[in-house]
N, C-alpha and C positions, 0 to 999 in steps of 0.2 A: 704610592710610590713616589717619594720627592722627585724635584727635576733634574737635581744633578746626579742621582742613581737611574733616571730615564735614559739621560743622554750619555749614562755610563753603559747602559744596556744595548743601546742601539750602536754604538762605536765599538763596542766589543764583536756586537753580530756581522760589523763589517770588517772587524780584524780579522776574524778566523776565517771570513773569505775570502781577505785579502792573501793572507797565510796560503791556502793551501790553494790560490790561484797562482801567486807566484811561484810558488814550486813547481807546480804543472809546467805552467808556461816557459821556465829557465831549462827544464828538462827537454820540452815540444822544441825550443828554439836552438839548442845546442844539437839535440840528435836528429833534428827537422833541419840542419843548416839554414835556417830562417833570422837574418839580423831584425827583421819586421817584428818576428816574435819576442825575441831578446830585448827590443825597445818597451814592447807590451809588457815584458816581465818587470823592465825597469821603472814602468809605469806604475804596476803594480805594491812593488817595493817601496816607491814613493809616498803609494796610498796608505801603507802601512805603519810605514813613519810619522805620517800625518795623524793619522788612528793614535797614537802614542801620545802626539802632542796635543789633541784634544782633551782624551783623559787628563795628562797632568796640568794643563792652565784651567779645564772646567771645575777642576776642582778647588782652585785659588779661587776663582772669580766668582762662586758660589759665599763663599766667607762673607759676613755680614762686614759694616763699617765698621773702622774702628780708629784709634788716637791718630795713626798715618794716612788713614785713608777715610776722610769725612764720607765722601760718596760710593764708599763700598772698593767692591775689585772687579767690578764689569768688564774696566778695561783688558784685563788677564785674556777673557775672550774672545776679543776684538783682536789683540796681541798672537793670539791663539792663530785665526784668522788671516794674520799678515807672514806669518811662518811657512802656513800650509801655502800660500800663493808664491813664498821663494821659495820653496822645494820643489813645487811644482813645475816653475820656471827653471830651475836649475835642470831638473828630469829631461824637459823638453828640450833644452841647450844638448845635452849629451846625445840625445836621439838626434837631434838635427846633422850635429857634427859625424854622427857615426856614419848615417845614411847618405851625408854627401861626399865624406869620403867614398865609400862602395860606389856611389855613381860616378867618380871621377878614376875611380880602376877602369868602371865599365867602359868609359867614354874614352878611357888610354887601350883599349882593346882585351883588359882580361875579361875571361869568360867566369861567371860568377857562378856560386853551387845552385841549384835548384833547391828549394824547401821541400821538405817531406810533409806525407798525408799527416804526420803527425801534430805538425805544428797547424796545419790546417783547422785539424778538430779542434785543439786548443783555441783558436781565435773565435769558434763558433761556441765554444762551452763557456768562455769568457764573455763575449758578447751577451750572452742570456743571462749569464749571473749577476755580472754588473750591474746590466738594466733592475734586474729585480733589486739590488742591494740599495741603487741610486733613487727608486721609487720608495723604498720602506725606509731610507734614511732622510731624503727630502720631505716627506709626509711628519714625522716624528720631530724634523726641525722646525718645523712651519708652528706645529702645534705646540711647541714648548720657547719657541720665538729663540731659536737660538743661531746665533749667526754661525761659531764655528762650525756647527753641527749641519746646516745647509751648505756651508762653503766645502766640508768634507762629503756631503752628498753628491758634488761637483765633480768631485773628484773621481767617487763611481761612473757618474755620467761620461766624464771625460775617458775614461778608460773604455765604457760601452763602445762610445763611438770612435774611440781608435782601433778597437775590434771591428768595427764596420772594415775603412780603411786596410787595417791588417788583413783579414779575410778575403777583401777584394785582391788585394796585392799580391797572397800565397796563392789562393786560389788562380789569378792570372799566371803566373809563374810557374805553377804544377800542370796547370791544363795546356796553357799555349806554346810549351816546348822551352828551350832553351834560348832563344832568343828572346824569350820574354820575364828573363830571371831579374832583369832589370825593376819590374814591378815592385820587386821585395822591399829592396830599399828604397825604392821612391816612396811607396806605403809610409816607410817610417818616417820619412822627412816631413809627409803630409801629416802624419799623428804630429809629431813634433812641433808642426807650426801650429796645429789647431790649441795644443797644451799653451803655448805661450798664450794664446788670445786669451785662453780660462784665464788663466794664472794672471795675468795684465789686468783682467774686470777686479779680481778678486783682491788683488793689489791696492786697484783704485779705491773701491770701496772701505776697504780694511784703513787706508790712507786718510780719504777722508773724516772719520773717525776719531782716529789717534790726535788729527790735528782740529777736532773740536768743528767741525763742521757743521752747520746748521742743519735741522730736521728740513723734510720736502716743505716748497712752498703750502702745498694740499693740506698736510699736515699742520703747519703753521697756521694757515687758514681757519681750521676744524678747531684748534685751542683759541683761537680769538671769538669765534662764533658761541663756543661753548663759554666761555666769559660772558661776552655780550646777551645769554640767554637770561642773565639776571637781570631784572626790570631795574635797579635802582644804580648799577654798575655800568659807566660808561668809558671811550675813548681807551681801550687797551693801547699801551705803546713801551717803547724798550724793552719788547719781546725779546728773550733768550731761548734759546734751547739748543738739546746737543743730544747725542744718544751716549751710554755707559753700557757697554755690553748690550743687553735685551732690556735695559731700561731707558726709559727718556727723562732729561731734567729740561723743568720748566720752569721761567724766571718771567715776571711781566707786572707792569704797572698799570693801576688801574684808578679811574674817579669815582668819587663818591661826593655826596651832599656832606661840606665840609662842618654841619650843623650835629649828623648824628656822633652819637656817642663811641666813645673807644670801644668799647665791651661792640658796640652792632656792626661796627668795622671790623672788628676782630670777627665776629660770628659770619660776616659775610666772605671775607676774605677763608677762613675754615671751611665753607660751602663750596665755594667755588676749588680750593684744593680737593676738597672729595670728590667733587663731579668730574675734576680731571681725572682723579687716582679711578674712578670707576671708570673709566674710557680707554687708559691708557696700561693699568696696572696699579696694583697697591704698591709696588716699589718705585713708582715714579717720583723724582724728587721737584715738588713745587715750592716754590716762593711767589707768594703776591704781595707788592707793594700798593700800601693805598695811598692815594694823595687825595685833597680837596677841590672840586670843579671850580674853576677859576671863573 
């Protein structure tokens, strides 16, 4: 099965889970009078939307290079990750605003409705299902080297973590009596703040790639070590690296004996290119510029 089809398969599994959960949670939130559960349902809805985004953009990112995209279409997958981050932070903001409004009402003396047992059951089911989906999606995302899939996995994990807070808030509001119904909107605010943190991390990572940030110092050091493993090559410099979706782009200048033939220099550059592709994948873009030793 191709990488694109594997990503489709994993995303569709998550989508099916999200549709089932968001329906259950909305019903449980409304019937169980729980703002925390409704907030959780909104989060699941944002998960479903991002599933659609992943499906749309991964199809585009899998296209090979063409006349208008010399380096392929890998950035579309990064753009999908950015959209996922925006969707998540928008959902988080809505959750926080709604929760704060109820906390203000409670502080003003308004009695908040106590959540029902159906809402608590939905929170527990959501916690279990979303943690399973997270583990499945992140494992496949790492194996397929898909940033968008890993980002989507964190949507599942953040939903699972939010369900912990939701479970505690709803459970506390039910078991401790009317004086503690404030725990339900308080839990929804804490869930929203946690989602803000996750979304900011996703946005920061995708922005680094979209703005052509270099690969990590560790990877660049490894690249230089691979180049220097060839005994007749020295002084790698002007190293430029970046990420294009799930691929690397590497450019480097190296020095060789100026008396070797053009054919020998070309063969050595090809050997370095093959060695880097063996380490980072056949789709790695490698450009090696040969210079004579001074």
